[in-house]
Each structure stands twice: as C-alpha cells, then as structure tokens.
N, C-alpha and C positions, 0 to 999 in steps of 0.2 A: 844325666849322662855318666856313664862307667867309662871311665877314661883306661887307658891301656898303653901297651908299647910294642913296636916291632921288636918279637923276642933276640934275633940276632944284632939289635943295637943294644944290649945290655951286657954286661960284664961274662966274659967266657966261663963257663961252668960247667960240669958235667949235667946233664938233663936235669935231674930231680933237684941238686943245689941250686940250678938258674932259674927254676920256677918259683922255689922258695925265697929266692932273693929279689925276684919282682914282686910278689909278694909283701916281702918286707919295704920296699920302696914304695909301697902305696898303690900300686896298679891295681885294678880291677879285670884287665883282660891283655891278652896278647894277639898279636899277628904271627903264626908260625909259617915259617918255610922250613920244612925238616932237613933237607940239608945244610941249611945254613945254622941250624941249633942242634942238632945232634952228631956227634962223631962217634958215641961208643957202641951204636949198633946202626946196622943197615937199616935204610928207607926206601931202597928200591921200590918200584913195585911188587916185587915177590915179595917182601918182607912186611908188607900192609896188610898183617892178618888180625882178623878179629881180635885175637889174643893181646897182641900189640896195642890196639885200637884201647881196650879196656884197660889194660896198664896206665897208657897215659893219661886217658880219662881221669883215674883214679889219683894221679899226680896233681894235675890241675886240680880237682875237687877239694884234695886235703888242702892245696894252697889258696883256696877260695879265687881262684883264676878262671877266668871263660877264654875259650878259644873262640875270640871274635872272627878271624880269618885263620883257612887254611890256605895258604898261597900255593899258587900252581901258574907261574907265570912263564908260561910258554907260549910259542908263536905259532896260532893256530890258521896262520895264512904263510905258512912255511910251502915252497912250492916243489920239495921233493916228496914225493909219493911215501917212499920208505920210511924218510923222518917224521912226515904228517901221521902217519899210522902210530909213530912210537909217541909222539906227542901227545894224539887221542889218547891212546892208551894210558898213557900217564894221567889224563885229566879224568877218565873213567876210574881210576883206581882210587884217586884223591876224592872222587865224588863217593865212592864207595865208603873209603876210611871215614869219611866225614860224619857219615850217618852212623857210625858206628860211636866216634869221637864226642858226637853231639856240637858241632861248630856251627857257629852263625853261619857264614858262607865259605863256600871255596872262591877265593879271588883271583882275577887273571886281568890283566891289561891285554891291550887288541893287536898287537904285532904288527909287521911290515911284510908286504911280497917280495920277501928274499928269503934265502937260508940264513943270512948272517946276523938276521933282526936288527938291521941298520935302518935308520931313518933317512927317508928318501922322498922327494916329492910325490912318488907316484902312492904314497901311504895316503895322500888327500884324494885321491882320485875314486871313480865309481866301480874300476875294476877289482881294484883290492877292496872295497867295502862289499862287493857281490862275493868273493873270494872268502872274505871272514865270514858274513852270515853263512854260508852254504856250510862251511868246516863247523861253526858252532852249533849248527841246529841239532846235529845226534848226540853233542854232550849236553846240551838243554836237555833234550827226550832222555838221557840217561839220569838227569840232575832229577827228572820229574819222577823216574821210576825209583830212586832212590829216597825222594823225599828231602832233598838238599835243596839250597838256594844255590845258584852260581851268580857271582856279581862281576860284571865288568868295571874295568877302570879307565874312563877316559883320559886321555892322555894327548897332549897338543902334537907331539913328537910320532904318534903312532897311528892308526887307520881310525879308530873312533876318536876325532880330537876335539870335540866340542860339544854341548848340551844337546844341538838338533841332531846330529848324526847319531848320538847314543839314544834318543827317543825314538830314531827311525830303526834303529836295530831292534829295540824292545817291541816296537810294533808290529814289524814284519817277524820275529819269533813268535810274538803272542804267546808267552808263557810266563804264568803266575811263578815260576821257577828261576825266573832269569830277572835279577836285579841290579843295582847299582852299587859302587864305592865310588863317593864324592872324596876326591882331593884337589881342593880348588888351586893348589899351587901346580897340578900337572895341567892344568887347563891353559896355563900360563905359557908367554915365549917372550925375548925380546922384543917381537912387535907388537905385544898387546898388553905386558903387563901394567901399562900406567892406565889401564882402563880396568883393574882388577875389579872395583867395588863392582862395576857394571857387570863383569863377566860372572863373577860370584853369585851375583842376584837372578840373574837369566840361568844359571846352572840349578838353582835352589828353584825357581819358577818353572822350570821344564822336567827336572828330574826328582823334585822333591819327594812325592809319593812313592818313588820307585827306588829311593836311598833306602838300602839297606844298613849301611855303617859308614863312617868318618874318616879319612886318615887326615892328620894334620901335621904339617911340617912350614918351614918359612924358607924366603929366599933371600938372597942378595944379587946384586948385578956385580959382575966381574969379567972385566976382558971383553964386554959386548955379548957375555950372555948370564943366563940366570943360573945360579949356582944353589942345590939347595942344603939348607941347615936348618936346626932344630927351632922348634915354636919360641918366636920371643927374640930370635937372634938374626932377626934379618928385617923386612920392611911390607911383611904382609898386614893385610888389614882384617882382622877376623870379627869384626862388629855383626855383620849382616848372618854369617857361619853361625856364632855363638847365639844369636837371637833365634835364628831357625831350627837349632837344636833345643834350646831350652823351650821355645814355644810348642813344636811341631813333634819333637820325636823324644819322648820320655823313655829314659833308660838306656838309651840307644849305645852301643858300642862305637866308641871314639878311639883310634890309635894314633900314638905321636910316630912320627917317622924320621929320619937322618939325625936322631940323636945319639950322643955317645954317653958312654958309662960316667964322662965327667959332667955331662952338663943334663942327663934325663930329668933330674929332680928337679932342677930350674926350670927347664922347660914344663914339667908336669904342673908346678906350682903357679907359672904363668897363666898357662890356659885354664886352670883351675879359677884364678881370680876373675878372668875376663867372662868366664861363663857365670860365675856370681855376680857379676855387675852388668850382662846382659839383661837388656830392657828393650 
C-alpha cells in the first residue's frame, strides 16, 4: 500500500514547501485539488499548460510523492446547459493536464440533478442516473483519447449511491478508462451505518476489480447524522478493507481524508498498523 493524504488537509504552505512537507510527514502520494492547494499561481482551465504540468511533475518527483488523484469534483448532472458546458470543459482540461502530470486518476463524485449540487430524493431516481451517464459518456471518451483513467466515487447522497449502481454505470459506459475510487464511509448513512461491514464487503465484491484507488476516513454519529473525521477517530471497521488492499491491490494508492495538520500523522500510523495486522 502506498499511503497518502488529501493535500488540502495538510499545513497551508506555498506549493513547493507543501509537497516537501508531505514527504517529510512520510506520505507516499497525494490527492490534488488544484484550487484548494495552490494560491500563488492560477489554476483555471487556461492556466493548465504543458509547462505548468511539467513544473509540477518535477516538484512531486523531487519529493517522492505520487499524484494519486487529480480531483475534479463538479456536478455532471447540472441541468443548466451553460453551466454544464463549463463543467464538462473543466473535466476535459483536467484530463489533458493529468496526462502530462502522470496522475493515477482524475477523480469525481457523481452529482445531483440540480444547479446547487444539493442532495435530494431525486438523486436516487432513474432519471438522474440516465442524465449522469449521458453527460459522463463524452468525458470518458476524452479520457480514452488522453490515456487517463477517470474514476467515479460512489457517495450515498449522490446519484451513484451504492455498489450496484456504480457497477451499472461501468457496464453502460463500458470503457477501460472508467474505474472507481472506493471510499467506504461515503457509502454509509444514518440509515445503514450499523451494517457497515456488510456494505463494505459488498462494495469489495461488486467493485473490487474496477477499484483504482481507495480513500480512507472515519465517521462518528452526531445529532442524528454521520460526521466524517480522520481515520481511527470514529467507529469505522477497516478489517475487510485492509485485507482487500493487502491481498488484492499491491502498491495501490490509498489517501487519507478529513484529517487535520494536528492529527494526520496519528491517522497515518493507525492505518499503517491496521494494514500490517491485516490477515
């Protein structure tokens, strides 16, 4: 396992210093959301030139940090045609940039059928899924042209909310360049978290072959809802996940989420210990 971290969860520093700090903390890879990590130069679509990609690639390589994920978490089910066109263009720019950066995947969640990216009951309906697949298809076709893997992340509150639904998207798009980011906590909700072991095992069974990388966080129950926290700080059972990674996914990128600069090393050590103990 190559354990890393969501870069915007680390200490806020200039870009080059931040990546050096990630290396010094002992992380092997990072989840890069451009606008959340970089302040000192623009990262809009027009700024994503080959030169910028090659500069950034050198910085990561110098510090022995892989870019596990280039995040582009925008709503591909946005019903506003003008906004959808801009969103699609952002995905294409990220895919093109990722091909030069040498990223593991371009990562995305699966949206909601409204302009505000708000969780509504319609997210789980057939029409929302149809729209998402329709709008995802040209993005995946571009991923094929650029030789980049686009990875969708199932989330309970979004359109692709469970393993079966994710598998359906994979089968309908039918592209080797469409895979999955598995984040077990994102499959949980106040209505199902007590079945977490069953849900994680189902996700591994249904999506294991197509899982390109894993996100790891934890959760607590507060005020009748789940609240995400760093690994080891809540009530997540990682046994099945660690066994899956250790047995089936050699050297896979795994990134921590929802850590803070104060607890990210603690969370890292917790997951490394569980990985060593997995059997």
